[in-house]
C-alpha positions as CSV (number, residue, x, y, z in Angstrom):
1,M,-75.0,-39.7,-215.5
2,E,-72.7,-36.7,-216.3
3,K,-71.0,-36.8,-219.7
4,R,-67.2,-36.7,-219.9
5,P,-65.5,-34.3,-222.2
6,D,-64.8,-36.2,-225.4
7,N,-61.9,-34.1,-226.6
8,Y,-58.8,-32.2,-225.4
9,L,-60.3,-28.7,-225.8
10,S,-63.3,-29.6,-223.9
11,R,-61.1,-30.9,-221.1
12,L,-59.0,-27.7,-221.2
13,R,-62.1,-25.6,-220.8
14,Q,-62.7,-27.4,-217.6
15,Q,-59.4,-26.0,-216.4
16,P,-59.7,-22.2,-216.5
17,L,-56.1,-21.5,-215.7
18,L,-54.7,-23.7,-218.4
19,W,-57.3,-22.5,-220.9
20,N,-56.4,-18.8,-220.3
21,L,-52.7,-19.6,-220.6
22,L,-53.4,-21.3,-223.9
23,L,-55.3,-18.3,-225.2
24,I,-52.5,-16.0,-224.2
25,A,-49.9,-18.1,-226.0
26,V,-52.0,-18.3,-229.1
27,L,-52.5,-14.5,-229.0
28,I,-48.8,-13.8,-228.6
29,L,-48.0,-16.2,-231.5
30,A,-50.6,-14.5,-233.7
31,M,-49.2,-11.0,-232.9
32,A,-45.6,-12.1,-233.6
33,V,-46.6,-13.6,-237.0
34,A,-48.6,-10.4,-237.9
35,A,-45.7,-8.2,-236.8
36,H,-43.3,-10.2,-239.0
37,I,-45.6,-9.9,-242.0
38,L,-46.1,-6.2,-241.5
39,M,-42.4,-5.6,-241.1
40,K,-41.7,-7.4,-244.4
41,V,-44.4,-5.4,-246.1
42,G,-43.3,-2.1,-244.5
43,T,-39.6,-2.5,-245.3
44,R,-40.3,-4.2,-248.6
45,H,-37.8,-6.9,-247.7
46,G,-36.1,-8.2,-250.8
47,A,-37.4,-5.4,-253.0
48,R,-34.6,-3.3,-254.7
49,R,-34.6,-0.2,-256.9
50,T,-31.7,1.1,-259.0
51,V,-31.0,4.8,-258.4
52,P,-31.2,6.7,-261.7
53,D,-28.5,9.2,-262.6
54,F,-30.0,12.6,-262.0
55,S,-26.9,14.6,-263.0
56,G,-27.8,17.3,-265.5
57,V,-31.5,16.8,-265.1
58,A,-33.9,19.6,-264.3
59,L,-35.3,19.5,-260.7
60,H,-38.9,18.9,-261.8
61,D,-37.9,16.1,-264.2
62,A,-35.8,14.5,-261.5
63,Q,-38.7,14.5,-259.0
64,R,-40.9,12.9,-261.6
65,I,-38.3,10.2,-262.3
66,A,-37.8,9.6,-258.6
67,R,-41.5,9.0,-258.1
68,K,-41.5,6.6,-260.9
69,H,-38.7,4.6,-259.2
70,D,-40.4,4.8,-255.8
71,L,-37.7,7.1,-254.5
72,R,-37.7,10.4,-252.7
73,L,-35.5,13.5,-253.4
74,H,-34.1,15.9,-250.9
75,I,-32.2,19.1,-251.8
76,N,-29.1,18.9,-249.6
77,D,-27.1,21.8,-251.0
78,S,-26.9,24.3,-253.9
79,L,-24.1,25.8,-255.8
80,F,-23.9,28.5,-258.5
81,V,-22.2,27.2,-261.6
82,P,-22.7,29.7,-264.5
83,A,-22.1,27.0,-267.1
84,Y,-25.4,25.3,-266.1
85,E,-29.0,26.4,-266.0
86,G,-30.6,27.1,-262.7
87,G,-32.4,24.1,-261.1
88,I,-30.1,21.5,-262.7
89,V,-29.0,18.6,-260.5
90,L,-25.2,18.8,-260.1
91,D,-24.5,15.9,-257.7
92,Q,-26.3,13.2,-255.9
93,L,-25.9,10.6,-253.1
94,P,-26.3,7.7,-253.5
95,E,-24.8,7.8,-257.0
96,G,-26.6,6.6,-260.1
97,G,-26.6,2.8,-260.6
98,V,-26.6,1.9,-256.9
99,E,-29.3,-0.5,-255.7
100,V,-31.4,0.7,-252.7
101,K,-34.7,-0.2,-251.0
102,P,-37.9,1.4,-252.3
103,G,-38.7,4.7,-250.6
104,R,-35.0,5.6,-250.1
105,T,-34.1,9.3,-250.0
106,V,-31.6,10.5,-252.6
107,Y,-29.8,13.7,-251.5
108,I,-29.1,16.1,-254.4
109,T,-27.1,19.3,-255.0
110,I,-28.7,21.7,-257.5
111,N,-27.5,24.7,-259.4
112,S,-28.8,28.0,-258.0
113,F,-30.5,30.4,-260.3
114,R,-28.2,33.1,-259.1
115,Q,-25.3,33.5,-256.7
116,K,-26.0,34.5,-253.1
117,M,-25.3,38.1,-252.2
118,V,-23.4,38.9,-249.1
119,P,-22.5,42.2,-247.4
120,V,-19.0,43.5,-247.9
121,P,-17.2,44.2,-244.6
122,Y,-15.1,47.3,-244.1
123,V,-11.6,46.2,-243.4
124,A,-9.5,49.3,-244.0
125,G,-7.3,50.1,-241.0
126,R,-7.0,46.4,-240.1
127,S,-3.9,44.2,-240.4
128,L,-3.8,42.1,-243.6
129,R,-4.4,38.9,-241.6
130,Q,-7.4,40.4,-239.9
131,A,-8.8,41.7,-243.2
132,K,-8.4,38.3,-244.8
133,N,-10.2,36.5,-242.0
134,M,-13.1,39.0,-242.0
135,L,-13.5,38.7,-245.8
136,E,-13.4,34.8,-245.6
137,I,-16.0,34.8,-242.9
138,A,-18.3,37.0,-245.1
139,G,-17.9,34.5,-248.0
140,L,-15.5,36.7,-250.0
141,E,-11.9,36.6,-250.9
142,I,-9.0,38.8,-251.9
143,A,-8.9,39.7,-255.6
144,E,-5.6,41.5,-255.5
145,L,-3.1,43.0,-253.0
146,V,-1.7,46.4,-254.2
147,Y,1.2,47.7,-252.1
148,R,1.8,51.4,-251.5
149,P,4.6,53.2,-249.6
150,D,3.5,53.7,-246.0
151,M,4.9,53.3,-242.5
152,A,2.1,50.8,-241.6
153,T,3.5,47.7,-243.3
154,N,0.8,45.1,-244.1
155,Y,-2.0,47.3,-242.9
156,V,-5.0,47.9,-245.2
157,L,-5.1,51.5,-246.4
158,E,-8.0,51.3,-248.8
159,E,-10.6,48.7,-250.0
160,Y,-12.3,48.4,-253.3
161,C,-15.1,46.1,-254.5
162,E,-16.1,45.9,-258.1
163,G,-14.1,49.1,-258.7
164,K,-16.0,51.1,-256.0
165,P,-14.4,52.2,-252.7
166,V,-15.7,50.6,-249.5
167,T,-16.1,53.0,-246.6
168,P,-17.5,52.7,-243.1
169,A,-20.8,54.2,-244.4
170,T,-21.0,51.9,-247.4
171,R,-23.8,49.4,-247.5
172,M,-22.5,47.2,-250.4
173,E,-23.3,43.7,-251.3
174,A,-21.3,41.3,-253.6
175,E,-21.8,37.8,-254.9
176,M,-20.5,35.1,-252.6
177,G,-17.0,34.1,-253.6
178,S,-16.2,37.3,-255.4
179,G,-12.9,39.2,-254.7
180,V,-12.1,42.5,-253.0
181,T,-9.0,44.6,-253.9
182,L,-6.9,45.8,-250.9
183,Y,-4.4,48.6,-251.0
184,V,-1.8,47.8,-248.3
185,G,1.1,49.8,-246.8
186,V,4.7,48.8,-247.0
187,E,7.6,50.6,-245.3
188,E,10.8,51.2,-247.3
189,G,13.2,48.3,-246.9
190,R,10.5,45.9,-245.8
191,G,9.1,45.0,-249.3
192,T,10.1,41.3,-249.5
193,T,8.7,38.1,-248.1
194,V,9.3,34.4,-248.4
195,V,7.2,32.1,-250.6
196,P,5.4,29.5,-248.4
197,R,5.2,25.8,-249.0
198,L,2.0,25.0,-250.7
199,V,2.3,21.6,-252.3
200,G,-0.3,19.2,-250.8
201,L,-2.7,22.0,-249.8
202,P,-6.3,22.5,-251.2
203,L,-6.8,25.6,-253.2
204,M,-8.5,27.8,-250.5
205,Q,-5.9,27.0,-247.9
206,A,-3.1,27.7,-250.4
207,K,-4.7,31.1,-251.2
208,G,-5.0,31.9,-247.6
209,R,-1.3,31.2,-247.0
210,L,-0.3,33.5,-249.9
211,W,-2.6,36.4,-248.8
212,E,-1.3,36.3,-245.2
213,L,2.3,36.7,-246.5
214,G,1.4,39.6,-248.8
215,L,1.4,37.6,-252.1
216,N,-1.1,37.4,-254.8
217,V,-2.6,34.3,-256.5
218,G,-1.4,33.9,-260.1
219,N,-2.6,31.4,-262.6
220,V,-4.6,28.5,-261.2
221,D,-4.7,25.4,-263.4
222,F,-6.3,22.1,-262.8
223,D,-5.6,18.6,-264.2
224,E,-8.1,16.8,-266.3
225,G,-11.1,15.5,-264.2
226,V,-11.2,18.4,-261.8
227,N,-14.5,20.3,-261.8
228,L,-16.4,22.7,-259.6
229,L,-18.0,19.8,-257.7
230,N,-14.8,18.0,-256.7
231,Q,-12.5,21.0,-256.8
232,K,-12.3,21.0,-252.9
233,E,-10.6,17.6,-253.0
234,A,-7.9,18.7,-255.4
235,R,-4.4,19.4,-254.0
236,V,-1.5,21.7,-255.2
237,Y,1.3,19.8,-256.8
238,V,3.1,22.6,-258.5
239,Q,3.8,26.1,-257.4
240,I,5.8,28.8,-259.2
241,P,8.0,30.3,-257.8
242,G,8.9,27.5,-255.4
243,A,8.8,27.6,-251.7
244,E,11.4,29.4,-249.6
245,H,12.4,31.8,-252.4
246,S,12.4,35.5,-251.7
247,A,9.7,37.5,-253.4
248,A,8.5,41.1,-253.5
249,L,5.3,41.9,-251.6
250,G,2.4,41.7,-254.1
251,S,4.1,39.2,-256.4
252,K,2.1,36.4,-257.9
253,V,2.4,32.7,-257.2
254,S,0.9,30.3,-259.8
255,L,-0.6,27.0,-258.8
256,R,-1.5,23.7,-260.4
257,L,-3.8,21.2,-258.7
258,T,-4.7,17.5,-259.2
259,L,-6.9,14.8,-257.7
260,D,-4.1,12.3,-258.1
261,G,-2.8,11.6,-254.6
262,Q,0.2,9.7,-255.7
263,K,1.3,12.6,-258.0
264,V,0.9,15.0,-255.0
265,D,3.0,12.7,-252.7
266,K,5.8,12.3,-255.3
267,L,6.1,16.0,-256.1
268,R,5.7,17.1,-252.5
269,A,8.9,15.1,-251.7
270,E,10.7,16.8,-254.6
271,A,9.4,20.2,-253.6
272,E,10.6,19.7,-250.0
273,K,14.1,19.1,-251.2
274,Q,14.0,22.2,-253.4
275,A,12.6,24.3,-250.6
276,Q,15.4,23.2,-248.3
277,A,18.0,24.1,-250.9
278,A,16.4,27.5,-251.6
279,A,16.2,28.2,-247.8
280,E,20.0,27.5,-247.5
281,E,20.8,29.6,-250.6
282,R,18.7,32.5,-249.1
283,R,20.5,32.2,-245.8
284,L,23.9,32.3,-247.4
285,A,22.9,35.3,-249.5
286,E,21.7,37.1,-246.5
287,Q,24.9,36.3,-244.6
288,Q,27.0,37.5,-247.6
289,R,24.9,40.7,-247.7
290,A,25.4,41.3,-244.0
291,D,29.2,40.7,-244.3
292,S,29.3,43.1,-247.3
293,L,27.6,45.8,-245.3
294,A,29.9,45.3,-242.4
295,Q,32.9,45.5,-244.7
296,A,31.7,48.6,-246.3
297,A,31.1,50.3,-243.0
298,L,34.6,49.4,-241.9
299,E,36.2,50.7,-245.0
300,E,34.2,53.9,-244.7
301,A,35.3,54.4,-241.2
302,S,39.0,53.8,-242.1
303,A,38.8,56.3,-244.9
304,V,38.0,59.2,-242.5
305,P,41.0,61.6,-242.2
306,A,42.8,61.5,-238.8
307,E,42.0,65.2,-238.1
308,E,38.3,64.5,-238.5
309,R,38.3,61.6,-236.0
310,P,37.2,62.3,-232.5
311,A,40.2,62.8,-230.1
312,D,41.0,60.1,-227.7
313,N,41.6,61.7,-224.4
314,G,42.0,58.4,-222.5
315,N,40.8,58.8,-218.9
316,E,41.2,62.6,-218.9
317,G,38.2,64.1,-217.2
318,F,36.9,60.7,-216.0
319,F,36.8,61.9,-212.4
320,D,35.8,65.5,-213.2
């Protein structure tokens, strides 16, 4: 007599289709559990690391500290700050004290061992605006604008870098960010400009506005807390002389910058009122000057003796 299966598995084995479906289900469940465990191990779920503060630490020491905390370093950028030694970490992201997962990459900015050298473009013969743009694209800026009498107003006559003339044949290099002196022409009677509105602008944008209008950058001061790393975020809140005042070409405009947005907003409103008043005062002065010139011309014409005036022949000779 044939024996009956005495348990459930034995009975399932008698059903190939059900048995295979059961094996597939068990296999899928086992794979899901294994994947979950591997994911937790791979991502280190629940494990946290506190990012050390790498600021001011030499690069090789920072790498050693990062390995100790199970973190990775990636050099994202470099600056040249003469006050620090080469290879020193200047900035990092995430910042020190932030909790992250193990294996996280920390992006750092280090201090270069020397400033990058860039070729100096030849800009003589160009308009002042074109010359400024070419220098900025090259990574340079204007050190000083020196005006000379010439019919080509606001065209560059000569160019000097580090005291040496720049010519078409010159193959000169300079440190990135260094300045170039431009000698610019100005025609007689066209030697004034109007000071632009600079409050609320970052430093480089304010400099560009001044150079485009033929003005030089004077003293640049920063509030406490502004450094080379956050300088790009600072904004102008004081300019001397103020906006809309007349100034001679080549004059200097001094600036003061801060990171305090509320201070900038407050003083920008005050500067705008002062600029409007200065613009109106300048308009009235120009009108008064024009009226004075017209009056002087009228008086000069009336002072000419009658015999020296051209004869008025009416219509005589009109049809000749």
